[in-house]
C-alpha positions as CSV (number, residue, x, y, z in Angstrom):
1,M,18.9,-46.1,-31.9
2,K,19.6,-42.5,-32.8
3,T,16.0,-42.1,-34.1
4,S,14.5,-43.3,-30.8
5,T,16.8,-40.9,-28.8
6,K,15.6,-38.0,-30.9
7,L,12.0,-38.9,-30.4
8,F,12.6,-39.1,-26.6
9,L,14.1,-35.6,-26.3
10,P,10.9,-33.6,-26.9
11,V,9.1,-35.8,-24.3
12,R,11.8,-35.3,-21.8
13,A,11.9,-31.6,-22.4
14,A,8.2,-31.3,-21.9
15,L,8.4,-33.3,-18.7
16,L,11.1,-31.1,-17.3
17,A,9.2,-28.0,-18.2
18,S,6.1,-29.2,-16.4
19,L,8.1,-30.1,-13.3
20,L,9.8,-26.6,-13.4
21,A,6.4,-24.9,-13.7
22,A,5.2,-26.7,-10.6
23,T,8.1,-25.3,-8.5
24,I,7.7,-21.7,-9.6
25,P,5.7,-19.4,-7.3
26,L,2.3,-18.5,-8.6
27,H,3.1,-14.8,-9.0
28,A,6.0,-15.8,-11.3
29,Q,3.8,-17.9,-13.5
30,T,1.1,-15.2,-13.8
31,G,3.3,-12.1,-13.9
32,D,4.1,-9.7,-11.1
33,S,0.6,-8.2,-10.8
34,Y,-2.0,-9.5,-8.4
35,L,-4.6,-7.3,-10.1
36,P,-6.5,-8.0,-13.2
37,A,-5.9,-5.5,-16.0
38,G,-8.0,-2.4,-15.3
39,E,-9.1,-3.5,-11.9
40,P,-10.2,-2.0,-9.6
41,D,-11.7,0.8,-11.7
42,A,-10.9,3.8,-9.6
43,I,-12.9,6.1,-11.9
44,A,-16.1,4.0,-11.4
45,I,-15.5,3.7,-7.6
46,L,-14.6,7.2,-6.6
47,A,-16.8,10.3,-6.9
48,P,-15.2,13.2,-8.6
49,P,-13.4,15.8,-6.3
50,P,-14.9,19.2,-5.8
51,L,-15.0,21.4,-9.0
52,P,-12.4,24.2,-9.3
53,G,-14.0,27.5,-8.3
54,S,-16.9,25.9,-6.5
55,P,-18.1,26.8,-3.0
56,E,-17.2,23.2,-2.0
57,Q,-13.6,23.6,-3.3
58,A,-13.3,27.0,-1.5
59,A,-14.5,25.5,1.8
60,E,-12.1,22.6,1.5
61,L,-9.2,24.9,0.8
62,D,-10.0,26.9,3.9
63,E,-9.9,23.6,5.8
64,V,-6.5,22.8,4.5
65,R,-5.3,26.3,5.5
66,A,-6.6,25.7,9.0
67,V,-5.1,22.3,9.4
68,Y,-1.8,23.5,7.9
69,H,-1.4,26.4,10.3
70,A,-2.5,24.3,13.3
71,A,-0.1,21.4,12.7
72,S,2.4,20.7,15.4
73,S,6.1,20.6,14.6
74,N,6.1,16.9,15.5
75,D,3.4,16.2,12.9
76,V,5.1,18.2,10.3
77,A,8.4,16.4,10.9
78,A,6.6,13.0,10.7
79,A,5.0,14.1,7.4
80,Y,8.3,14.9,5.9
81,S,9.8,11.6,7.1
82,E,7.0,9.7,5.4
83,K,7.8,11.1,2.0
84,K,8.9,7.5,1.3
85,F,7.4,4.9,3.5
86,S,7.1,1.1,3.8
87,I,5.6,-1.6,6.0
88,F,8.2,-0.7,8.6
89,N,6.5,2.5,9.3
90,F,4.0,0.2,11.1
91,T,6.7,-1.2,13.4
92,P,5.5,0.9,16.4
93,A,2.0,-0.7,15.9
94,I,3.3,-4.2,15.4
95,G,6.3,-4.6,17.7
96,D,10.1,-4.0,17.7
97,F,10.8,-7.5,16.3
98,F,9.4,-6.2,12.9
99,Q,12.5,-4.8,11.4
100,P,13.9,-4.4,7.8
101,G,16.3,-7.1,6.6
102,K,14.8,-9.9,8.7
103,F,11.8,-11.0,6.6
104,P,12.8,-11.2,2.9
105,K,9.6,-12.8,1.7
106,T,7.5,-10.3,3.6
107,E,9.5,-7.3,2.4
108,A,9.3,-8.4,-1.3
109,F,5.6,-9.2,-1.0
110,F,4.6,-5.9,0.5
111,A,6.8,-3.9,-1.8
112,R,5.0,-5.5,-4.7
113,V,1.6,-4.8,-3.1
114,Q,2.5,-1.2,-2.5
115,K,3.8,-0.7,-6.1
116,Q,0.6,-2.1,-7.5
117,A,-1.6,0.1,-5.3
118,A,0.5,3.1,-6.4
119,S,-0.2,2.2,-10.1
120,V,-3.9,2.2,-9.5
121,T,-3.7,5.5,-7.7
122,D,-1.6,7.2,-10.4
123,G,-4.1,6.3,-13.0
124,A,-6.8,8.0,-11.1
125,K,-4.6,11.1,-10.4
126,D,-4.0,11.5,-14.1
127,F,-7.7,11.2,-14.9
128,Y,-9.0,13.7,-12.3
129,K,-6.0,16.1,-12.6
130,R,-6.8,17.8,-9.3
131,P,-4.2,20.5,-8.4
132,R,-2.7,20.2,-5.0
133,P,-3.6,22.9,-2.4
134,Y,-0.3,24.7,-2.6
135,T,-0.8,25.1,-6.4
136,V,-4.0,26.9,-5.7
137,D,-2.7,28.9,-2.8
138,P,1.1,29.4,-3.1
139,T,1.4,30.5,0.5
140,L,0.9,26.9,1.5
141,A,4.1,25.8,-0.4
142,N,6.7,24.2,1.8
143,G,9.6,21.8,1.4
144,K,10.2,19.8,-1.8
145,L,6.9,19.9,-3.8
146,E,5.3,17.2,-5.8
147,K,4.6,17.7,-9.5
148,S,1.9,15.1,-9.7
149,F,-1.9,15.7,-9.2
150,G,-3.6,15.2,-5.9
151,Y,-6.8,13.1,-6.1
152,P,-6.8,10.5,-4.7
153,S,-3.9,10.6,-2.2
154,G,-1.2,8.0,-3.0
155,H,0.0,8.1,0.6
156,S,-3.5,7.5,1.9
157,T,-4.2,4.7,-0.6
158,E,-0.9,2.9,-0.3
159,S,-0.7,3.1,3.5
160,M,-4.2,1.8,4.0
161,V,-3.6,-1.0,1.6
162,L,-0.6,-2.0,3.6
163,A,-2.5,-1.6,6.8
164,L,-5.5,-3.7,5.7
165,V,-3.2,-6.6,4.6
166,L,-0.9,-6.3,7.7
167,A,-4.0,-6.4,10.0
168,E,-4.8,-9.8,8.7
169,V,-1.4,-11.0,9.8
170,F,-1.7,-9.3,13.2
171,P,-5.5,-9.1,13.9
172,E,-4.9,-8.4,17.6
173,R,-3.2,-5.1,16.5
174,Q,-5.7,-4.1,13.8
175,E,-6.7,-0.9,15.5
176,A,-3.2,0.4,16.0
177,I,-2.2,-0.6,12.4
178,I,-5.2,1.1,10.8
179,D,-4.6,4.2,13.0
180,E,-1.0,4.4,11.7
181,A,-2.3,4.4,8.1
182,R,-4.8,7.1,8.9
183,S,-2.0,9.2,10.4
184,I,0.2,8.8,7.3
185,G,-2.7,10.0,5.2
186,W,-3.7,12.9,7.4
187,H,-0.1,14.2,7.8
188,R,-0.3,15.0,4.1
189,V,-3.1,17.5,4.8
190,E,-1.0,19.0,7.6
191,I,1.8,19.9,5.1
192,A,-0.8,21.0,2.4
193,R,0.0,18.2,0.0
194,H,-3.6,17.1,-0.1
195,Y,-7.2,18.1,0.6
196,P,-9.2,16.0,3.1
197,T,-11.3,14.5,0.3
198,D,-8.0,13.2,-1.3
199,I,-7.3,11.3,1.8
200,Y,-10.8,9.9,2.2
201,A,-10.9,8.8,-1.4
202,G,-7.6,7.0,-0.9
203,R,-9.1,5.0,2.0
204,V,-12.1,4.0,-0.2
205,L,-9.8,3.0,-3.1
206,A,-7.6,1.0,-0.8
207,R,-10.4,-1.3,0.3
208,A,-11.3,-1.9,-3.4
209,I,-7.7,-2.8,-4.2
210,V,-7.4,-5.2,-1.3
211,R,-10.7,-6.9,-2.4
212,E,-9.1,-7.5,-5.8
213,F,-5.9,-8.7,-4.2
214,K,-7.8,-11.3,-2.2
215,A,-9.5,-12.7,-5.3
216,S,-6.0,-13.4,-6.8
217,P,-4.7,-17.0,-6.3
218,A,-1.2,-15.6,-6.7
219,F,-1.7,-13.1,-3.9
220,Q,-3.1,-15.8,-1.7
221,H,-0.2,-18.1,-2.4
222,D,2.4,-15.5,-1.6
223,F,0.5,-14.1,1.4
224,A,0.5,-17.6,2.9
225,E,4.3,-17.7,2.6
226,V,4.5,-14.3,4.3
227,K,2.3,-15.4,7.2
228,A,4.4,-18.5,7.6
229,E,7.6,-16.4,7.6
230,L,6.2,-14.1,10.3
231,A,4.8,-16.9,12.3
232,Q,8.3,-18.5,12.4
233,A,9.7,-15.2,13.6
234,H,7.2,-15.1,16.4
235,T,8.2,-18.6,17.4
236,D,11.9,-17.6,17.5
237,V,11.3,-14.5,19.7
238,A,8.7,-15.8,22.1
239,P,7.9,-19.0,24.0
240,P,5.2,-21.3,22.4
241,G,1.7,-20.0,23.0
242,T,2.8,-16.5,23.8
243,A,0.8,-13.8,22.1
244,L,2.6,-11.0,20.5
245,P,2.3,-8.0,22.9
246,V,-0.1,-5.3,21.8
247,A,1.8,-2.1,21.0
248,E,0.7,1.0,22.7
249,K,-1.1,3.5,20.4
250,R,0.9,6.6,19.6
């Protein structure tokens, strides 16, 4: 009898392990990353930035100076406030119901998405090693300065990644959501943290990152849970069949 019990234990353990695996979210089974190793390849996707000392670089630095000096106090304040940002920077574009602390799955999912987008961007920054505008022209230095390189812009990449994914949850607000991401990126030029080409490169890279996300079964699994959570919130705050109001553009 003891022998048969010993023989049964490995079978029972295997059965329990398989049942447990079936209940674990996909992202936990495959690791935290929704992106395959080395993808997207930012170096293959992005053209190199203007060369130091080139006429193109000089012209772009002049553009940064012009934008920096023309920036309004409101835009500068917004840029400083966006040093750290999240999906809730998009609340004005989505609606007042979209607040921190109310959507745990949504917050966790988008924090993971943003972190992975940042990792891709950081790799490209370290490859291109483009100095920021205020490094080239110290008269542009203001506030607490970053020590990292500038191409492509992390703010531009990450905000556009968030926007492109959020726009699939709220397609009727796509334009306002994308506009918010564009503003977050452009504010970085207004405080001389980036050149315009840093911002544009970030937008291109963001689309490549989102394409890779969409190819991930783990991403699709978790995104479905996010959409269900937000759909339930909509049901709780509005009568059935009521469309979420379109926020006014800022």
